Structure formats: C-alpha cells, structure tokens
N, C-alpha and C positions, 0 to 999 in steps of 0.2 A: 504494500500500500504506500502511495506517495505521501510525503510529509503532510500532516494535517488532513490527509484524505484528498488533497488537491494535486493536480498535475503541476509540477514546479514551473512549467512554462506559462501557466495561466497568469496573466497580469490582473491584479486585484486592486480594488478601489483604494485600499490603504496605501498603495504605492503612488497614487496620483497627486500631482501638485495642482490643487483646485483654487487656490487663493485668488479671488477676483475674477475667476474664469466662469464662462457659461458652460454648464454641463448638460448635454443632451442625454436624458435618462429614459430608457425603454423599460416599461413595467408591464405586468400582465394584470390589469384592472378590469378584466372582462367579466364584470359582476352585475351589469345592468340588464334587466329583462323587463320589457314593456315600460321602460322609463323609471324603474325602481330598483334599488339595491336590496337583494334578499339576504345576502350573506357578505359582510365586509371583510372576511378573513384575508382575501388576497390583497386588499388595501392595507390592512393592519400589518401584514407580513413585510411590507416595503418601508414602513416608517423608520426602521433602523437605518436603512440606506439614506433616506432623506435627512435624518439627523446627522449622519456621517458627512454628507455633502455640505450641510450648513456649518458643521464644526470645522470643516476644511476651508471654509470661505467660498464655496462654490455657489453658483446661481443656477438653479435647475429649470430645465424645460422638459416636461413630462410627455411621454407618448404611450398610448395603448391602443389596442383594437377592441371593438365591442361588436359582438354578434357576427353575422355574415351578410352584410348589406349588398354584396355583389351576386347577381344572378349568374350562375355558372353557364347556363344555356345561352342567354342573350348578351352577357357581359355588362348589363346595365347595373349601375351603382345607385342604390336608393338611400339618400341621406335622411333617414327618418329621425324625428325628434326623440323617439323612444329608444334609439341607439346612440344618443349623444353622450358626451362625457360630463355634462353639467352636474348630474347627481354625484359623480365621483369627486369632482372639484369641491362641491359643497360639503361632502363627507370629510374630505381632507381638511377643509377650513375649520370644521368643528373639532378636529383632533389636533391641529397644529396652529400656532399663533401666526398665521400668514394670510395674505390676500392672494387669490389665484385669478389670473387673467386667462380667458379663453379667446383666442383670435377668431375673427369672423371673416372667412374667405368666401369669394363668390362660388356658387355651386351650379354646375351644369346638370340639368335634369336627367341626362343619360349617363354622363361620365364621372359625375361627382366633382371633387375639387381638383382642378387642373394644375394650379400653381400655388406655391407659397409666395404671395405677392409682397410688395413693399409696405403694405399696410401694417405688417408686423413690426416694422422698424421702431416706432415709438415705444412699443411694449418691450422690445429688447433693450432699448435705452433705459426704460424704467426699471427693468430687472437688474441691469448692471449698477444702477444708481441706488438700488435698494428701495425704490418706491413701490415695486411690485415684488411680492414674495416668491411667486412661481408663475410660470406660464404652462398651461396645459393645452397642447395642440388638439384639434378636433380628432375624432375617431380616425385612426390611421387607415382603416379600410374604406373611408370616404375618399381618400386620395387616389386618383386614377393610376398613379405609378406604383402604389404599394405592392400589388400582386401582379403587376404587368410584366411582360417580357421584352417590350420594345423600348423606344426612346423615352417614353414617359417614365420608365423605371430609372434610367440614368438621370433624367431631369430632377426627379424627386430626391434621389440620393445626393446630388450636388447641392440642391437647395437646402436640405436638412443640414448638410455639412457646413454650410456657410453661416448657420445660426449659432454655432457653438465652437468651443475650443477643444472639448474632449467628449467622448461618448462612454456611457456606462450602461451595460445590459444587466437588468435585474429581473428579466422576464423568463423564468424557468419554464413556465407553461407554454410559451410561444416558441416552439422548436422548429417551425418551418422557416426557410430562408427567404424572408421578405425584405423589402428595402429597410424598414425600421429595425429589423433584427440582425441584418447581415450586411447589406451593401454599404450602409453608412458607416459601419464599423471599419471598413477598409479605407475610409477617407479621413478618419480622425484618430488620434491616440485613444485606444479603447481598453476598457477595464470591466471586470466582473463585479457586480454589486454585492452587498452583504447577504441578501437573500439568496441570490444565485450561488454564492459560495456555500451557504448553509445547505441548500438543496443538493449540491454536488457532493458534499461531505456525507450526507445521509444516504446517498444512493448505494454506498457500499453495503448497507444493511439488506438491500434487495439483491445486489449483484454477488455478494458473498455472504449469504444468509446462514444463520445458525439453523440447523435442521432438527426435526422435520420442518420443511418449508411448504406452506400452503398459500396458494394464490386464489383469490375470488375475483372474477372478472365478468362484467356484464356490460352490454352496450346496445345502442339502437341500430348499429350497422355491423355487418359481418365482413363484407368484402374488403374494407379498409383495415380490418384488425387481424386478418388471417396470418400475415407475416409475424407480427409481434406475438400472436397467440401460439403459433407453432414454436417460436423461440422460447417463450415462457414455459411451454409444456416440457421442453428439454431440461429446464432448470429446476422445476418444482418436484416435490415428492407427491403432492396432491393438487389437483386443479378443480375448482368449483365454478361452474358457469351459471349465468343468469341472463335475463332479458332476451333480446333477439339472438344472442350467441347460443344460449342454451336451446331455444326453440329450434334454431337451424340445425344444431347438432342432433337433437332428437329426431327431426324430420329426416336427416340423412341416415341416422343409425337404424331407425325402424321403418323407413320407407313410407312414412305417414305424410299426408297432404294437410299441412297446417296453414290456416289463414294468415296471410301476410308474408309467407316465406316463398321466395322465388326459387325456381329450378336452378338458376345460376348459383345462388348462395348454397343450395343443397349440395351441388357438385363440389363447391369449394370446401364445404364442411366434411365431405367424404374423406378428404385427406386427414383430417383430425380423427375421424372415426377409425381409419386404418392405423394411424399411429397408436391409438388407444387399445387396439385389439391385443397388442403385445405389452404395451406399457402399463395399461390398466391404472392410470393415474387420475382419470376423471371420476369424481364422486357423483354418482347419479342421485339426484334429488327426487324421491319417489312420488311426490305429489305436486301438482301444479294447479293453478286457477285458470279456468277457461271462461271466455265470455263471448257472446254473440256480437258485441260491439266494443271498440276501444275508445269510443267517444264519450261514453257515460257509464256509470255504474248503476245498473237497473236490477232491482230484486227479481229473481226468477230467470234472469238472462245470464247469470254467471254461476259457476259451481266448481267444486274441487274435482280433480280427475287424477287417477292413478296412472303412472307411466306404463305400468304393465298392460293397460288397456289400449295403448297405441298399437295399431296393427297396420300392416302394409295395405295401402289403398284406401284406408278409411279417412274421411274428411273430418278434420278437427277444427273447432272454432279457434279464435284468437287465444293464444296463451298469454295472459296478462300479468301473471305473478307466479312466484313460488309459494305454494301453500305453506304457511308457517309450521305445519306438522312435519314437514320434511326435515326441519332442523332439530326435531325431537327424536328422529330415528337414530339408531346406533351409529351408522357409518359417519354421517355428517357431524354429529355431535362429538364422536370420538376423535375424528380427524382434526377438528378445530380445537378441542380442549387439550389435545396432546401436542399441538404444534409449538415450535420454538420461535418461528417467524411467520407472521400472517400479513400478506399484502392484499389490500382491498381497493379495487377500482370498480365499484359495483353499486348500481341501484337495480334491484331485482324486478320491480314491477312497473307498470304504466302509471306514472305519478301525475297528479296526486290521488288518483282514484283508487289505485291498488297499492297499498303501502305495507301491508302486513308482513310480506316476505322480507322486505328490507329491514323492518324493525326487528323481526325475529333473528335475522342474521347478525345485525349489529349488537344485539344483546348477548348472543352466544359468544361472539368474538370478545366483547367487553368483559365477559366472565373469565377469560384466560388472562389473568393479570401478570403471569410470568413471561408471556411471549412478547416479542417485539411486534407491535401492531402498527402497521404502516398504511395509512389511508391516502388515496391520491385522487385528484380530480375535483373540479368545482361542484358538479352535481352530487358526487358522493359525500363531500364535506357538508354541503347544504342539507342533504337529507339526514345525515347523521346528526347534525345540529337540531334539525326540526323534530325528528322522531325520538331521539335519545339525548336530550340536552344535558342530562347529568353525566352520561358517558363522554360526550363531546367535551364538556368543560373540564372534567377530570383529566382528559387526555392532554390538555394544554400544558399541564404541569407535571406530566408523567414522563420520565426519561425513556420509558419503554414504548412510548407512543410518538409517532411523527406524522404530521399532515403535510404531504406534498401539495404544492399549488397546481401541479400539472399532471394529470393522469396519462395523457398521450405521450408526454415527455419521458415518463418513467418506462412506459412500454417500449418506446423507441430506443432508450438506452439499453433496456434488456435485450432487445432484438439485435442491437449492434455490439453488445457486450461491453460497452463503455459509453459515457455521456460525451466524450471528447470527439466523437465523430459527428455529433449533431452540428450542423453548419453554424448556427449562431454561437455555439460554444467553441467550436474549432477555430473560428476566425479570431477569437479573443486570445488564443495561443500565439497568434502572430502579432497581436498588439496594435493593429491598425498602422498608423503612420509613426508610432513611437519607436 
C-alpha cells in the first residue's frame, strides 16, 4: 500500500500555494431533485476542502453537475430551473459565513450555455477583492462543451482555465472524463481535494477487503453495470443482487419472461449466470414482491412471490422489491452476519412505493457491528438516511462505517483494480501545468 493509502505521484491540495489565487474547484453536489435538496451529505463532505482553501488564502469558484439535462437522442440541453445550482448555493451560505454569486449567462434553447462571456468579469474582481465569498458556476451540464467532443469542448476548457490560477478536483462521484473533471485539469496546476483524498484512502477497504467479503449491488440499469458486476463477482466471497440487476439475473437463470426486462439484458445476464454455475457466489433471495404496475402501489395489485415459482415461459409481473422475508432466511442472514467487509450500493425496491426490502437489508447489515460496512452512492445514502436514520447517524461516527459519495466510482475502481486509472484521477498524477 502506498504511503497514507495514496499514490505518491498524486498532487494534493496541501501542496498548493493558494494565497491570493483563484481556485477552480470541481465538486460533486449532484443532490438537487425537482429543485430541492433531499440529502446534503455530498455538500457537507466538501466543507473541509472549502475551509482548507480559505485557510490557504484561496478564492474558490465552484463547479458541479446536476441531473442529466442533455437528451442523448437529440443532443438538446434543457436548462430547467429544477436542475439549477441555486439550492446548493443557499445551502452552503447557511453552513458557511460567505456570500455566493451565481453568474447568469445567456442560454440557447437547444444548446444550453454556449460561452462563459465577459459578464463574469466583475464577479471575478469581487472575488479577488474579497467582496464576494465564492462564485458558483451554473450546472456544468448546461454548458454545450461539457460533454461534447468537438470544438465546443476545447472552447469551454480554455474559458474555464482563464478564470483561475489553479484547479482542485474534489468530485469523487464524477468519474467520467468531462471538461470540468478532466480537460481543464490539463490546463492549470491541478490538485486532489481533501474529500477526494479521503475517498481514495478508503477504497483500499473494498479493493483489499478483510474476508469474508460480501457485496450488495442493485440498480435501475443492467447493460451499463455488467462490466463492473463481473469484476466484482471475481473479488467477492458472496454477491447479493437487487433491483433490475436481480430481476434480469432471475429472468436469465430461469428463462422467465419478467415485465420490464429486455431480451438484450437477459442475454447479457446469461454471462453472470454461467459464471455462477461454478462459482456459486450469488445469494439467491427466495422471495420477491411483484406488482401489476410500477406507477403506484395498489392493494390487490401486488403480492409476494417465491423464486421457486419462476418457470420457463411463464409471464411474471413487474418485480418491484425484495420481500423482507428473504433477509430472515438462513443463507442471506448468515452471509451478512458473518461477513468481515460489506459493500453496499443498493436500493432494493421501486422507491418510494416499495421500501420494505431496502429497510430490511439495511437493518440486517447494521446489526453486524464488527464488519467494515461501506455504503456508496447518492440514492443508497439517501434511502439509508430516510429508512434507518438511527443506523445512518451512528455510522457517521463509527470507524467501521464509511459513506462513499460515488457508487459508480467505486464500481469503476473495482473493475479497473485501482482508482488511478479513472481519467479525472489519473490526470491529477500529472499535475496539470505544475
């Protein structure tokens, strides 16, 4: 293990000379849904970095993405108010003694924000003079160049670089190589923030776990998770699936036709079924909840179903949750209670309608006080906090518990065997222009 759990080539914020300099800070404050913040954990997790910048005399400009405003089919970017950064800035103003300015740039109705124009000039001057505490740029995915591949990308990277003297990445959850996480880091002296350092140090608990190692993974998509899922399978002693992942696995294993599961996903899941014929690592949860609709919870329209009743060719309604009785069965209960490391990136049911499976899972995991319990992902942390607030709050002060801010980032690091091949982290090893 590298010293302090970090690659010695990684340039860290503590090494940066920030006095009187503008610091472009990429955070992952993707916590706004329908204009409201449901769980501020990702905001709270970056406060230490903000204090470090202030202590070093730096003047921060913050960037984050919120939601998915770009339509992948049409390329149209919709700059909706319910995906704006305003609630995040107001939240920070309540936590910190600062005033935060949000620039207002012209918006093209089809392409989003085309340029960072000169209208930001007075705000930059105010920031340098201490009249403005921070600047928070609009939702980075509103900018035409953020996820582009053409000249708009180069333009945005150049414009961002002209705003600041150095760049700090504190966005562990944003592992894709976009302009604000990757390109701009090549144009400025670049460093890892305090949160990013903490996340990287804790990853060894998943990459080099104390065994038995149990992973619980659930998600709304299967095709994008098959690579990380197969890599995770090789690393764990036991794997528990939920959500669409488990539904797809069951459809492939038993040849059942389950509502909402495509033939393409069933074919992909067949690879995992074949792996498990010999490995036998996947813990089968024996009871699920099926419903005739996923839009509502209607008495008489949903029921518990035993997995043994899945038969080839039979049409099965939507599987909307894991029946909590599954976690009272010997295998699941024994596997979790005897684990030494438990990694959880899972909401088991269609929220908020069907929550019982997730609650039963979190309570079972919370009961294993001797294991390292590692939770990852915004949805997972939000539902843990909502469903089991006592367990969530206790975990904040428990050295055996860690809350990763990015579930996809942990899965990507597991797939690659190291976090230092993720492009936004890899570029920090080079230090930008420093």
